[in-house]
C-alpha angles and dihedrals in degrees: 000000000000121000091248092053091047092055092049090048093052092048090053092049091050093049091050092051091049091052093049091047092052092048091051091052092052092049091051091052092051092049091050090054093050092047091053092051090048092053090054092051092048091062090082117132093216112129093247091056097048120101096225127173089250123027112256093002133097110215116202123189131210138154128268127260091041110205134207138282086038095044133008127223090002087281117121091183096068096074092234121126132042100282096035090055091043092051092055092044091054090046090052092052088051091053100256120130121218093264089058093058121093126186123211132188115252119173111233098241092044094055097076098040115119119264142057120327132219092218138058096231137347127227110193110127088275112172119222108241133166092240093053091046088063089068105027141020126243133205122235108290118279098183140017114210132193122217119249139200119225118197139164115277111254094017123129088263095054105105099022115160104195143028089249088069087069096056094103097036126111103236127198121207140162121257119253096017132124086237088068090050090050092052093049097042104034110022095033095188119207090243125044115266116253108249123208133190097237143003093263090059091050091053092047092051090051092050090050092050092244088131133030096214143013124220115204137138112294100251090052091049090052090051094047091050094049103035113020113020112048116194093036134117134200098241091196149306132247136192116248115231107258091017129265104253122178123215138178105264121224140170111287110281091001117190087226098061097091092049095045089049090051091049093051092046090051090051089052094048097047094046097246094117091051091050092050091046093049092047097051107021104038095111090066092086095064098081119089120244119253123204 
């Protein structure tokens, strides 16, 4: 091949490479645009687009036993009780009918441990706290609960008017709860509160006179007074500093959070959440405020 032909051949090869390179860049740009549009479309909250624990099923967790007023007859599936009704209402907003909802047992203190979950979200009066949010994600709040003090009717603590009246009391509370934080931070009793592993142990200790008072969230105190601990009275309620807001608990950074938030906000806006709250939690207003 002559020198002239070699130069022309090399020029042609270079021009071809330049053309192919430009075409490749344009194609990549188009694909990036399509991918972006696809990601936006995939954010739908329709059941078929949700990354649920089981395909076509919404799995909701809660503890067992499941107490009123959150659940009735220890049966989350019957739709009765505040959180049972709320679970089905959220499911409905997400496009699931009642037959597509499954409930699973999740112990309270296990729900907010780090790691994968065998449910889509958990409804169990779980307060939203910064420490818990390090391991799990929460929905927007669906309820704000006060703390309450349950005592024996006719005891020295029956008729108290302030938190200072509890300074010398022996107080029972469940481990890992915001009630324990409230006792330590706001009541600040002269002796350490007695801490128990679960609510049943707290109740047993109260029955056996191991403690003078129980501190729990107000709806639970109302239930214990009316259903489990005869001869008791809710001495009063008090707001917890920073509020005690409950949220639906999910795996950390769950894909479902945005859709669950949207469902709860819709229930707030259309009045359904207020109706559910009034139906199942109305008795909460009967306890006097303590300061």
